[in-house]
VOMIGU-858462 format. One record per residue (C-alpha): residue in one letter; x, y, z. Coordinates in steps of 0.02 Angstrom, whole numbers. Example, Ala and Ser with C-alpha at 12.3 -4.5 7.8 and 13.67 -1.06 7.14 Angstrom:
! residues 2
<volum:a&xx:615&yy:-225&zz:390>
<volum:s&xx:684&yy:-53&zz:357>
***
This chain:
! residues 511
<volum:x&xx:509&yy:370&zz:-4982>
<volum:x&xx:337&yy:328&zz:-5086>
<volum:x&xx:296&yy:199&zz:-4945>
<volum:x&xx:330&yy:346&zz:-4812>
<volum:x&xx:185&yy:454&zz:-4910>
<volum:x&xx:72&yy:321&zz:-4900>
<volum:x&xx:97&yy:268&zz:-4716>
<volum:x&xx:82&yy:455&zz:-4699>
<volum:x&xx:-76&yy:449&zz:-4795>
<volum:x&xx:-144&yy:304&zz:-4716>
<volum:x&xx:-132&yy:385&zz:-4532>
<volum:x&xx:-218&yy:548&zz:-4574>
<volum:x&xx:-346&yy:455&zz:-4641>
<volum:x&xx:-364&yy:349&zz:-4485>
<volum:x&xx:-420&yy:491&zz:-4376>
<volum:x&xx:-546&yy:541&zz:-4495>
<volum:x&xx:-679&yy:468&zz:-4381>
<volum:x&xx:-775&yy:554&zz:-4237>
<volum:x&xx:-723&yy:467&zz:-4099>
<volum:x&xx:-544&yy:486&zz:-4141>
<volum:x&xx:-571&yy:674&zz:-4171>
<volum:x&xx:-684&yy:687&zz:-4009>
<volum:x&xx:-531&yy:607&zz:-3899>
<volum:x&xx:-418&yy:746&zz:-3990>
<volum:x&xx:-513&yy:892&zz:-3957>
<volum:x&xx:-567&yy:807&zz:-3771>
<volum:x&xx:-357&yy:786&zz:-3743>
<volum:x&xx:-324&yy:976&zz:-3798>
<volum:x&xx:-460&yy:1067&zz:-3688>
<volum:x&xx:-415&yy:987&zz:-3561>
<volum:x&xx:-241&yy:1028&zz:-3583>
<volum:x&xx:-280&yy:1200&zz:-3609>
<volum:x&xx:-386&yy:1225&zz:-3454>
<volum:x&xx:-226&yy:1160&zz:-3369>
<volum:x&xx:-91&yy:1252&zz:-3444>
<volum:x&xx:-220&yy:1405&zz:-3412>
<volum:x&xx:-210&yy:1390&zz:-3228>
<volum:x&xx:-44&yy:1459&zz:-3168>
<volum:x&xx:47&yy:1325&zz:-3055>
<volum:x&xx:1&yy:1183&zz:-3162>
<volum:x&xx:87&yy:1121&zz:-3312>
<volum:x&xx:119&yy:1016&zz:-3471>
<volum:x&xx:190&yy:879&zz:-3365>
<volum:x&xx:53&yy:852&zz:-3233>
<volum:x&xx:-76&yy:854&zz:-3377>
<volum:x&xx:2&yy:734&zz:-3456>
<volum:x&xx:33&yy:622&zz:-3296>
<volum:x&xx:-151&yy:639&zz:-3230>
<volum:x&xx:-204&yy:572&zz:-3423>
<volum:x&xx:-112&yy:438&zz:-3424>
<volum:x&xx:-188&yy:357&zz:-3260>
<volum:x&xx:-379&yy:400&zz:-3342>
<volum:x&xx:-323&yy:323&zz:-3516>
<volum:x&xx:-245&yy:169&zz:-3474>
<volum:x&xx:-413&yy:58&zz:-3511>
<volum:x&xx:-395&yy:140&zz:-3715>
<volum:x&xx:-310&yy:88&zz:-3856>
<volum:x&xx:-140&yy:137&zz:-3889>
<volum:x&xx:-165&yy:249&zz:-4030>
<volum:x&xx:-309&yy:337&zz:-3930>
<volum:x&xx:-218&yy:371&zz:-3778>
<volum:x&xx:-78&yy:442&zz:-3846>
<volum:x&xx:-175&yy:553&zz:-3968>
<volum:x&xx:-269&yy:591&zz:-3803>
<volum:x&xx:-77&yy:633&zz:-3708>
<volum:x&xx:14&yy:720&zz:-3861>
<volum:x&xx:-164&yy:841&zz:-3876>
<volum:x&xx:-153&yy:897&zz:-3680>
<volum:x&xx:35&yy:906&zz:-3710>
<volum:x&xx:24&yy:1035&zz:-3863>
<volum:x&xx:-146&yy:1116&zz:-3764>
<volum:x&xx:-42&yy:1148&zz:-3594>
<volum:x&xx:79&yy:1241&zz:-3669>
<volum:x&xx:-18&yy:1354&zz:-3781>
<volum:x&xx:-151&yy:1379&zz:-3637>
<volum:x&xx:0&yy:1426&zz:-3531>
<volum:x&xx:-19&yy:1581&zz:-3624>
<volum:x&xx:-179&yy:1649&zz:-3591>
<volum:x&xx:-109&yy:1689&zz:-3413>
<volum:x&xx:53&yy:1756&zz:-3467>
<volum:x&xx:-28&yy:1877&zz:-3579>
<volum:x&xx:-189&yy:1922&zz:-3450>
<volum:x&xx:-93&yy:1892&zz:-3273>
<volum:x&xx:85&yy:1914&zz:-3311>
<volum:x&xx:104&yy:1741&zz:-3233>
<volum:x&xx:158&yy:1603&zz:-3380>
<volum:x&xx:39&yy:1454&zz:-3369>
<volum:x&xx:200&yy:1345&zz:-3400>
<volum:x&xx:372&yy:1385&zz:-3367>
<volum:x&xx:380&yy:1384&zz:-3571>
<volum:x&xx:261&yy:1522&zz:-3583>
<volum:x&xx:382&yy:1652&zz:-3478>
<volum:x&xx:454&yy:1734&zz:-3636>
<volum:x&xx:271&yy:1788&zz:-3656>
<volum:x&xx:244&yy:1880&zz:-3511>
<volum:x&xx:340&yy:2044&zz:-3548>
<volum:x&xx:271&yy:2099&zz:-3728>
<volum:x&xx:93&yy:1994&zz:-3691>
<volum:x&xx:51&yy:2074&zz:-3537>
<volum:x&xx:101&yy:2254&zz:-3607>
<volum:x&xx:-15&yy:2213&zz:-3746>
<volum:x&xx:-150&yy:2189&zz:-3632>
<volum:x&xx:-134&yy:2329&zz:-3533>
<volum:x&xx:-117&yy:2458&zz:-3691>
<volum:x&xx:-288&yy:2355&zz:-3715>
<volum:x&xx:-229&yy:2248&zz:-3844>
<volum:x&xx:-262&yy:2079&zz:-3746>
<volum:x&xx:-374&yy:2000&zz:-3889>
<volum:x&xx:-231&yy:2051&zz:-4009>
<volum:x&xx:-89&yy:1958&zz:-3920>
<volum:x&xx:-213&yy:1815&zz:-3891>
<volum:x&xx:-236&yy:1816&zz:-4085>
<volum:x&xx:-50&yy:1837&zz:-4108>
<volum:x&xx:8&yy:1695&zz:-3989>
<volum:x&xx:-142&yy:1573&zz:-4075>
<volum:x&xx:-78&yy:1593&zz:-4247>
<volum:x&xx:100&yy:1574&zz:-4212>
<volum:x&xx:75&yy:1435&zz:-4100>
<volum:x&xx:-40&yy:1345&zz:-4244>
<volum:x&xx:115&yy:1370&zz:-4381>
<volum:x&xx:245&yy:1327&zz:-4288>
<volum:x&xx:173&yy:1167&zz:-4236>
<volum:x&xx:162&yy:1119&zz:-4404>
<volum:x&xx:328&yy:1168&zz:-4448>
<volum:x&xx:393&yy:1044&zz:-4325>
<volum:x&xx:259&yy:918&zz:-4383>
<volum:x&xx:334&yy:921&zz:-4546>
<volum:x&xx:523&yy:912&zz:-4446>
<volum:x&xx:444&yy:757&zz:-4350>
<volum:x&xx:397&yy:665&zz:-4514>
<volum:x&xx:571&yy:686&zz:-4603>
<volum:x&xx:705&yy:671&zz:-4443>
<volum:x&xx:608&yy:538&zz:-4345>
<volum:x&xx:637&yy:390&zz:-4465>
<volum:x&xx:822&yy:452&zz:-4530>
<volum:x&xx:878&yy:471&zz:-4351>
<volum:x&xx:798&yy:295&zz:-4295>
<volum:x&xx:900&yy:214&zz:-4439>
<volum:x&xx:1057&yy:311&zz:-4377>
<volum:x&xx:1015&yy:256&zz:-4208>
<volum:x&xx:1011&yy:75&zz:-4260>
<volum:x&xx:1201&yy:82&zz:-4258>
<volum:x&xx:1204&yy:112&zz:-4073>
<volum:x&xx:1242&yy:-26&zz:-3944>
<volum:x&xx:1239&yy:-34&zz:-3758>
<volum:x&xx:1396&yy:76&zz:-3756>
<volum:x&xx:1341&yy:215&zz:-3872>
<volum:x&xx:1171&yy:223&zz:-3770>
<volum:x&xx:1262&yy:227&zz:-3590>
<volum:x&xx:1356&yy:381&zz:-3632>
<volum:x&xx:1179&yy:442&zz:-3725>
<volum:x&xx:1067&yy:439&zz:-3572>
<volum:x&xx:1205&yy:493&zz:-3461>
<volum:x&xx:1229&yy:658&zz:-3583>
<volum:x&xx:1039&yy:664&zz:-3581>
<volum:x&xx:1065&yy:687&zz:-3394>
<volum:x&xx:1197&yy:787&zz:-3379>
<volum:x&xx:1116&yy:925&zz:-3517>
<volum:x&xx:959&yy:932&zz:-3404>
<volum:x&xx:1053&yy:973&zz:-3257>
<volum:x&xx:1165&yy:1098&zz:-3336>
<volum:x&xx:1018&yy:1198&zz:-3436>
<volum:x&xx:865&yy:1202&zz:-3310>
<volum:x&xx:897&yy:1308&zz:-3175>
<volum:x&xx:1027&yy:1430&zz:-3140>
<volum:x&xx:1146&yy:1323&zz:-3049>
<volum:x&xx:1215&yy:1161&zz:-3127>
<volum:x&xx:1244&yy:1077&zz:-2969>
<volum:x&xx:1082&yy:1059&zz:-2927>
<volum:x&xx:1026&yy:1000&zz:-3090>
<volum:x&xx:1154&yy:870&zz:-3092>
<volum:x&xx:1111&yy:797&zz:-2903>
<volum:x&xx:926&yy:806&zz:-2930>
<volum:x&xx:979&yy:697&zz:-3119>
<volum:x&xx:1071&yy:585&zz:-2996>
<volum:x&xx:929&yy:567&zz:-2861>
<volum:x&xx:823&yy:515&zz:-3005>
<volum:x&xx:931&yy:408&zz:-3047>
<volum:x&xx:958&yy:319&zz:-2877>
<volum:x&xx:781&yy:316&zz:-2868>
<volum:x&xx:762&yy:207&zz:-3034>
<volum:x&xx:887&yy:70&zz:-2962>
<volum:x&xx:757&yy:34&zz:-2840>
<volum:x&xx:683&yy:-143&zz:-2836>
<volum:x&xx:757&yy:-307&zz:-2925>
<volum:x&xx:876&yy:-274&zz:-3076>
<volum:x&xx:847&yy:-327&zz:-3250>
<volum:x&xx:983&yy:-455&zz:-3270>
<volum:x&xx:962&yy:-572&zz:-3130>
<volum:x&xx:813&yy:-505&zz:-3025>
<volum:x&xx:911&yy:-468&zz:-2860>
<volum:x&xx:832&yy:-343&zz:-2732>
<volum:x&xx:912&yy:-180&zz:-2710>
<volum:x&xx:884&yy:-40&zz:-2613>
<volum:x&xx:735&yy:-124&zz:-2534>
<volum:x&xx:790&yy:-152&zz:-2340>
<volum:x&xx:721&yy:-289&zz:-2327>
<volum:x&xx:538&yy:-201&zz:-2391>
<volum:x&xx:431&yy:-320&zz:-2503>
<volum:x&xx:335&yy:-180&zz:-2581>
<volum:x&xx:493&yy:-105&zz:-2650>
<volum:x&xx:555&yy:-257&zz:-2752>
<volum:x&xx:442&yy:-197&zz:-2876>
<volum:x&xx:525&yy:-20&zz:-2885>
<volum:x&xx:443&yy:141&zz:-2892>
<volum:x&xx:304&yy:161&zz:-2996>
<volum:x&xx:341&yy:297&zz:-3148>
<volum:x&xx:173&yy:368&zz:-3144>
<volum:x&xx:157&yy:397&zz:-2954>
<volum:x&xx:325&yy:465&zz:-2949>
<volum:x&xx:280&yy:586&zz:-3082>
<volum:x&xx:117&yy:628&zz:-3028>
<volum:x&xx:197&yy:649&zz:-2849>
<volum:x&xx:340&yy:766&zz:-2918>
<volum:x&xx:232&yy:871&zz:-3033>
<volum:x&xx:32&yy:857&zz:-2966>
<volum:x&xx:53&yy:858&zz:-2770>
<volum:x&xx:203&yy:962&zz:-2771>
<volum:x&xx:100&yy:1079&zz:-2873>
<volum:x&xx:-29&yy:1090&zz:-2762>
<volum:x&xx:64&yy:1124&zz:-2611>
<volum:x&xx:172&yy:1269&zz:-2699>
<volum:x&xx:10&yy:1361&zz:-2768>
<volum:x&xx:-74&yy:1335&zz:-2590>
<volum:x&xx:69&yy:1407&zz:-2508>
<volum:x&xx:71&yy:1567&zz:-2620>
<volum:x&xx:-38&yy:1697&zz:-2547>
<volum:x&xx:-44&yy:1807&zz:-2718>
<volum:x&xx:-210&yy:1798&zz:-2826>
<volum:x&xx:-185&yy:1924&zz:-2970>
<volum:x&xx:-324&yy:2025&zz:-3053>
<volum:x&xx:-363&yy:1960&zz:-3235>
<volum:x&xx:-349&yy:2090&zz:-3380>
<volum:x&xx:-527&yy:2120&zz:-3463>
<volum:x&xx:-530&yy:2056&zz:-3651>
<volum:x&xx:-608&yy:2177&zz:-3741>
<volum:x&xx:-543&yy:2174&zz:-3937>
<volum:x&xx:-561&yy:2045&zz:-4060>
<volum:x&xx:-450&yy:1886&zz:-4036>
<volum:x&xx:-446&yy:1848&zz:-4226>
<volum:x&xx:-279&yy:1870&zz:-4295>
<volum:x&xx:-255&yy:2006&zz:-4434>
<volum:x&xx:-198&yy:1909&zz:-4576>
<volum:x&xx:-81&yy:2058&zz:-4633>
<volum:x&xx:16&yy:2032&zz:-4458>
<volum:x&xx:39&yy:1847&zz:-4491>
<volum:x&xx:126&yy:1868&zz:-4656>
<volum:x&xx:225&yy:2037&zz:-4600>
<volum:x&xx:293&yy:1905&zz:-4473>
<volum:x&xx:326&yy:1776&zz:-4594>
<volum:x&xx:508&yy:1757&zz:-4572>
<volum:x&xx:501&yy:1759&zz:-4375>
<volum:x&xx:388&yy:1621&zz:-4365>
<volum:x&xx:511&yy:1517&zz:-4494>
<volum:x&xx:676&yy:1567&zz:-4385>
<volum:x&xx:594&yy:1533&zz:-4228>
<volum:x&xx:501&yy:1384&zz:-4275>
<volum:x&xx:685&yy:1308&zz:-4353>
<volum:x&xx:759&yy:1364&zz:-4191>
<volum:x&xx:622&yy:1305&zz:-4064>
<volum:x&xx:633&yy:1101&zz:-4148>
<volum:x&xx:831&yy:1130&zz:-4165>
<volum:x&xx:818&yy:1153&zz:-3954>
<volum:x&xx:693&yy:1011&zz:-3939>
<volum:x&xx:815&yy:886&zz:-4004>
<volum:x&xx:936&yy:931&zz:-3867>
<volum:x&xx:904&yy:789&zz:-3732>
<volum:x&xx:858&yy:876&zz:-3574>
<volum:x&xx:834&yy:1084&zz:-3636>
<volum:x&xx:635&yy:1114&zz:-3621>
<volum:x&xx:512&yy:1221&zz:-3716>
<volum:x&xx:570&yy:1370&zz:-3604>
<volum:x&xx:741&yy:1374&zz:-3701>
<volum:x&xx:668&yy:1374&zz:-3869>
<volum:x&xx:557&yy:1525&zz:-3808>
<volum:x&xx:688&yy:1621&zz:-3731>
<volum:x&xx:840&yy:1594&zz:-3898>
<volum:x&xx:686&yy:1624&zz:-4023>
<volum:x&xx:658&yy:1798&zz:-3916>
<volum:x&xx:833&yy:1852&zz:-3930>
<volum:x&xx:856&yy:1795&zz:-4108>
<volum:x&xx:735&yy:1910&zz:-4154>
<volum:x&xx:781&yy:2044&zz:-4035>
<volum:x&xx:932&yy:2026&zz:-4107>
<volum:x&xx:888&yy:2041&zz:-4293>
<volum:x&xx:748&yy:2172&zz:-4283>
<volum:x&xx:731&yy:2349&zz:-4314>
<volum:x&xx:607&yy:2413&zz:-4161>
<volum:x&xx:723&yy:2325&zz:-4031>
<volum:x&xx:652&yy:2472&zz:-3921>
<volum:x&xx:479&yy:2395&zz:-3927>
<volum:x&xx:535&yy:2227&zz:-3844>
<volum:x&xx:477&yy:2210&zz:-3676>
<volum:x&xx:346&yy:2345&zz:-3699>
<volum:x&xx:228&yy:2263&zz:-3808>
<volum:x&xx:314&yy:2201&zz:-3957>
<volum:x&xx:213&yy:2090&zz:-4071>
<volum:x&xx:370&yy:2023&zz:-4140>
<volum:x&xx:434&yy:1959&zz:-3990>
<volum:x&xx:280&yy:1895&zz:-3939>
<volum:x&xx:271&yy:1791&zz:-4106>
<volum:x&xx:444&yy:1732&zz:-4092>
<volum:x&xx:418&yy:1667&zz:-3909>
<volum:x&xx:245&yy:1564&zz:-3938>
<volum:x&xx:303&yy:1516&zz:-4097>
<volum:x&xx:496&yy:1433&zz:-4023>
<volum:x&xx:396&yy:1339&zz:-3868>
<volum:x&xx:285&yy:1252&zz:-3995>
<volum:x&xx:387&yy:1214&zz:-4126>
<volum:x&xx:495&yy:1134&zz:-3990>
<volum:x&xx:361&yy:1025&zz:-3954>
<volum:x&xx:380&yy:902&zz:-4085>
<volum:x&xx:562&yy:928&zz:-4077>
<volum:x&xx:560&yy:838&zz:-3912>
<volum:x&xx:460&yy:690&zz:-3970>
<volum:x&xx:581&yy:667&zz:-4110>
<volum:x&xx:740&yy:603&zz:-4010>
<volum:x&xx:601&yy:527&zz:-3878>
<volum:x&xx:540&yy:411&zz:-4025>
<volum:x&xx:705&yy:365&zz:-4129>
<volum:x&xx:821&yy:366&zz:-3977>
<volum:x&xx:725&yy:309&zz:-3821>
<volum:x&xx:785&yy:494&zz:-3740>
<volum:x&xx:657&yy:604&zz:-3694>
<volum:x&xx:678&yy:796&zz:-3732>
<volum:x&xx:605&yy:872&zz:-3588>
<volum:x&xx:503&yy:829&zz:-3420>
<volum:x&xx:328&yy:819&zz:-3510>
<volum:x&xx:403&yy:724&zz:-3654>
<volum:x&xx:493&yy:599&zz:-3525>
<volum:x&xx:302&yy:586&zz:-3466>
<volum:x&xx:240&yy:557&zz:-3635>
<volum:x&xx:380&yy:416&zz:-3670>
<volum:x&xx:329&yy:320&zz:-3506>
<volum:x&xx:152&yy:321&zz:-3559>
<volum:x&xx:183&yy:250&zz:-3732>
<volum:x&xx:290&yy:118&zz:-3638>
<volum:x&xx:136&yy:77&zz:-3527>
<volum:x&xx:18&yy:54&zz:-3667>
<volum:x&xx:159&yy:-50&zz:-3740>
<volum:x&xx:263&yy:39&zz:-3862>
<volum:x&xx:438&yy:37&zz:-3816>
<volum:x&xx:525&yy:187&zz:-3889>
<volum:x&xx:699&yy:209&zz:-3977>
<volum:x&xx:793&yy:120&zz:-4128>
<volum:x&xx:695&yy:-37&zz:-4129>
<volum:x&xx:518&yy:81&zz:-4130>
<volum:x&xx:552&yy:68&zz:-4349>
<volum:x&xx:544&yy:-118&zz:-4356>
<volum:x&xx:433&yy:-162&zz:-4204>
<volum:x&xx:280&yy:-25&zz:-4250>
<volum:x&xx:351&yy:53&zz:-4419>
<volum:x&xx:182&yy:150&zz:-4445>
<volum:x&xx:178&yy:223&zz:-4251>
<volum:x&xx:295&yy:372&zz:-4295>
<volum:x&xx:175&yy:423&zz:-4424>
<volum:x&xx:28&yy:416&zz:-4329>
<volum:x&xx:121&yy:530&zz:-4203>
<volum:x&xx:128&yy:639&zz:-4344>
<volum:x&xx:-34&yy:652&zz:-4382>
<volum:x&xx:-82&yy:659&zz:-4194>
<volum:x&xx:30&yy:802&zz:-4173>
<volum:x&xx:-51&yy:884&zz:-4327>
<volum:x&xx:-220&yy:862&zz:-4265>
<volum:x&xx:-175&yy:918&zz:-4090>
<volum:x&xx:-112&yy:1102&zz:-4194>
<volum:x&xx:-283&yy:1106&zz:-4276>
<volum:x&xx:-386&yy:1079&zz:-4098>
<volum:x&xx:-283&yy:1244&zz:-4016>
<volum:x&xx:-331&yy:1337&zz:-4190>
<volum:x&xx:-504&yy:1299&zz:-4144>
<volum:x&xx:-508&yy:1324&zz:-3957>
<volum:x&xx:-377&yy:1466&zz:-3964>
<volum:x&xx:-494&yy:1561&zz:-4098>
<volum:x&xx:-673&yy:1530&zz:-4052>
<volum:x&xx:-661&yy:1456&zz:-3879>
<volum:x&xx:-560&yy:1607&zz:-3775>
<volum:x&xx:-704&yy:1679&zz:-3670>
<volum:x&xx:-781&yy:1531&zz:-3620>
<volum:x&xx:-601&yy:1467&zz:-3564>
<volum:x&xx:-551&yy:1623&zz:-3453>
<volum:x&xx:-707&yy:1568&zz:-3330>
<volum:x&xx:-575&yy:1433&zz:-3269>
<volum:x&xx:-469&yy:1591&zz:-3209>
<volum:x&xx:-620&yy:1617&zz:-3103>
<volum:x&xx:-612&yy:1452&zz:-2996>
<volum:x&xx:-550&yy:1484&zz:-2804>
<volum:x&xx:-387&yy:1388&zz:-2768>
<volum:x&xx:-471&yy:1333&zz:-2621>
<volum:x&xx:-592&yy:1229&zz:-2729>
<volum:x&xx:-482&yy:1187&zz:-2879>
<volum:x&xx:-303&yy:1121&zz:-2776>
<volum:x&xx:-406&yy:990&zz:-2666>
<volum:x&xx:-491&yy:911&zz:-2844>
<volum:x&xx:-321&yy:920&zz:-2910>
<volum:x&xx:-249&yy:826&zz:-2770>
<volum:x&xx:-396&yy:697&zz:-2772>
<volum:x&xx:-353&yy:674&zz:-2968>
<volum:x&xx:-172&yy:640&zz:-2891>
<volum:x&xx:-212&yy:508&zz:-2771>
<volum:x&xx:-336&yy:410&zz:-2908>
<volum:x&xx:-193&yy:403&zz:-3030>
<volum:x&xx:-79&yy:353&zz:-2918>
<volum:x&xx:-175&yy:200&zz:-2862>
<volum:x&xx:-261&yy:168&zz:-3022>
<volum:x&xx:-104&yy:130&zz:-3121>
<volum:x&xx:-80&yy:-26&zz:-3022>
<volum:x&xx:-201&yy:-42&zz:-2875>
<volum:x&xx:-98&yy:-30&zz:-2756>
<volum:x&xx:-103&yy:69&zz:-2603>
<volum:x&xx:78&yy:76&zz:-2580>
<volum:x&xx:83&yy:175&zz:-2750>
<volum:x&xx:-24&yy:311&zz:-2645>
<volum:x&xx:106&yy:328&zz:-2504>
<volum:x&xx:255&yy:335&zz:-2634>
<volum:x&xx:164&yy:486&zz:-2712>
<volum:x&xx:155&yy:564&zz:-2547>
<volum:x&xx:311&yy:542&zz:-2500>
<volum:x&xx:383&yy:605&zz:-2677>
<volum:x&xx:266&yy:752&zz:-2691>
<volum:x&xx:308&yy:822&zz:-2502>
<volum:x&xx:480&yy:798&zz:-2542>
<volum:x&xx:480&yy:885&zz:-2717>
<volum:x&xx:388&yy:1020&zz:-2629>
<volum:x&xx:520&yy:1054&zz:-2510>
<volum:x&xx:660&yy:1029&zz:-2645>
<volum:x&xx:581&yy:1175&zz:-2760>
<volum:x&xx:571&yy:1299&zz:-2605>
<volum:x&xx:768&yy:1267&zz:-2592>
<volum:x&xx:782&yy:1297&zz:-2798>
<volum:x&xx:785&yy:1118&zz:-2851>
<volum:x&xx:704&yy:1081&zz:-3017>
<volum:x&xx:608&yy:935&zz:-3051>
<volum:x&xx:639&yy:906&zz:-3239>
<volum:x&xx:826&yy:817&zz:-3211>
<volum:x&xx:748&yy:708&zz:-3087>
<volum:x&xx:607&yy:649&zz:-3219>
<volum:x&xx:739&yy:629&zz:-3337>
<volum:x&xx:858&yy:523&zz:-3228>
<volum:x&xx:687&yy:421&zz:-3167>
<volum:x&xx:656&yy:411&zz:-3358>
<volum:x&xx:821&yy:378&zz:-3425>
<volum:x&xx:892&yy:243&zz:-3267>
<volum:x&xx:828&yy:78&zz:-3319>
<volum:x&xx:906&yy:94&zz:-3492>
<volum:x&xx:1073&yy:184&zz:-3407>
<volum:x&xx:1095&yy:32&zz:-3295>
<volum:x&xx:1053&yy:-89&zz:-3415>
<volum:x&xx:1162&yy:-25&zz:-3550>
<volum:x&xx:1301&yy:-6&zz:-3411>
<volum:x&xx:1284&yy:-197&zz:-3368>
<volum:x&xx:1251&yy:-272&zz:-3542>
<volum:x&xx:1392&yy:-178&zz:-3602>
<volum:x&xx:1519&yy:-238&zz:-3457>
<volum:x&xx:1468&yy:-409&zz:-3503>
<volum:x&xx:1503&yy:-397&zz:-3677>
<volum:x&xx:1679&yy:-340&zz:-3644>
<volum:x&xx:1715&yy:-467&zz:-3507>
<volum:x&xx:1709&yy:-310&zz:-3376>
<volum:x&xx:1831&yy:-193&zz:-3470>
<volum:x&xx:1794&yy:-19&zz:-3468>
<volum:x&xx:1884&yy:6&zz:-3637>
<volum:x&xx:1729&yy:3&zz:-3753>
<volum:x&xx:1641&yy:142&zz:-3663>
<volum:x&xx:1783&yy:258&zz:-3736>
<volum:x&xx:1867&yy:164&zz:-3891>
<volum:x&xx:1709&yy:144&zz:-3994>
<volum:x&xx:1708&yy:297&zz:-4109>
<volum:x&xx:1515&yy:341&zz:-4085>
<volum:x&xx:1520&yy:310&zz:-3880>
<volum:x&xx:1703&yy:398&zz:-3878>
<volum:x&xx:1586&yy:523&zz:-3978>
<volum:x&xx:1465&yy:527&zz:-3827>
<volum:x&xx:1606&yy:523&zz:-3696>
<volum:x&xx:1704&yy:662&zz:-3753>
<volum:x&xx:1543&yy:793&zz:-3769>
<volum:x&xx:1469&yy:735&zz:-3617>
<volum:x&xx:1641&yy:757&zz:-3517>
<volum:x&xx:1655&yy:914&zz:-3606>
<volum:x&xx:1481&yy:990&zz:-3546>
<volum:x&xx:1536&yy:959&zz:-3370>
<volum:x&xx:1699&yy:1033&zz:-3364>
<volum:x&xx:1625&yy:1204&zz:-3437>
<volum:x&xx:1549&yy:1220&zz:-3267>
<volum:x&xx:1745&yy:1207&zz:-3194>
<volum:x&xx:1807&yy:1395&zz:-3185>
<volum:x&xx:1978&yy:1369&zz:-3231>
<volum:x&xx:1910&yy:1240&zz:-3390>
<volum:x&xx:1792&yy:1407&zz:-3424>
<volum:x&xx:1927&yy:1505&zz:-3416>
<volum:x&xx:2040&yy:1409&zz:-3541>
<volum:x&xx:1895&yy:1375&zz:-3662>
<volum:x&xx:1857&yy:1568&zz:-3667>
<volum:x&xx:2052&yy:1634&zz:-3691>
<volum:x&xx:2071&yy:1486&zz:-3835>
<volum:x&xx:1913&yy:1547&zz:-3910>
<volum:x&xx:1963&yy:1746&zz:-3898>
<volum:x&xx:2133&yy:1695&zz:-3989>
<volum:x&xx:2050&yy:1592&zz:-4132>
<volum:x&xx:1937&yy:1745&zz:-4143>
<volum:x&xx:2082&yy:1870&zz:-4157>
<volum:x&xx:2172&yy:1770&zz:-4274>
<volum:x&xx:2033&yy:1753&zz:-4390>
<volum:x&xx:2004&yy:1928&zz:-4393>
<volum:x&xx:2172&yy:1958&zz:-4429>
<volum:x&xx:2167&yy:1835&zz:-4571>
<volum:x&xx:2036&yy:1962&zz:-4638>
<volum:x&xx:2118&yy:2133&zz:-4621>
<volum:x&xx:2276&yy:2049&zz:-4707>
<volum:x&xx:2155&yy:1979&zz:-4835>
<volum:x&xx:2074&yy:2153&zz:-4850>
***
């Protein structure tokens, strides 16, 4: 414990130099700008900045990416409040109460509440990140190939069942990501798979071109195809939060922060789930339920606290298990791998101090959004005045340069274009990209774990179902899938009802 505190203190001290602070503030600023612009996302911000930080040192590069991640989710609350358009999917829960407050002439107050909630909740998540990541990493050291196979499959299954309204579409996209990850030479014998005689495919589909295409080019095409442009609400009042209001809603912040972290721990759930669950919890215990959706400070605080606290929650399984919790954390994990840090159970052995550096990075990111959120609001809003016809070609240029710069291969640009165009048409049909990204990132680990497990068991599937931890993951994965079978779901509901009736009867008899 003492050694951990010393490592954490050393990590914080290492960031007190002008260049590191500049990297952190710059990353947060770019993230906020990307979050403010409707249609752009935290995933796109991290993907683009990954290509621009290739030459930086590991800690500086990851610092920029984490700060941009936090900044993008925070920046999305601006358009949610002022335009009723969520800057990112995670800010959708902030639209109702935030925009209602803005229409009442309280846009500055709403932004101040969102800023204070985001800052405090991120710090709550940072505490959980520092406490739970090393513990979870120690537990994960007990995992073998059999356990990691089911863990990765569970991550893809869970993302498909939660993201979007149709679980089948989510699972199909997760499966597509897994299939794309199998293209190229396999890990044990370097045998070409799914290359169809095309030498360029022997190296597989690189992560950066795939991510930039799925989120960058697809976002550009989607934004340009939407003819609606809304007028921004004028900002008249002060954005400085009232200390009394922050203290008044302290239990909302604490409750939503914990909910955000817990939802972040679930692979594939996404930051929007943390926001909506926190919003629902706040409404269920509020004494002013009628104000929700009509300008409730409690509702806005809960929504912004829940999504921001989920960021450290998503980073925890990414570092400890090598299983990204969301699409942005999947891209962040890919960037760590590119910079020579392999997330997973061996992280505490190979890079024992890196976790504490991530804690310090996330803390710096929370301070950065507080600074920009309180003192840079009006200048940042000028970004919304840039015409889409000018902005989107710039983003497309960055996508092209980023795809090429990762390995200096023209093939990567073609792959980015193909995936981006395909993702655009899939999105128009209601298919989400988050399961695709998770499948793409988790595909190599799933393939490697399956093949190693079969080698260790001499081709037997038995250990995949008989080892205790593997059996637990297998049961949870299969149960998650069966829950979407109508007959099985009705059966579970009947059992739940019978148990509830029995418990009520016992309480009644006891009374």
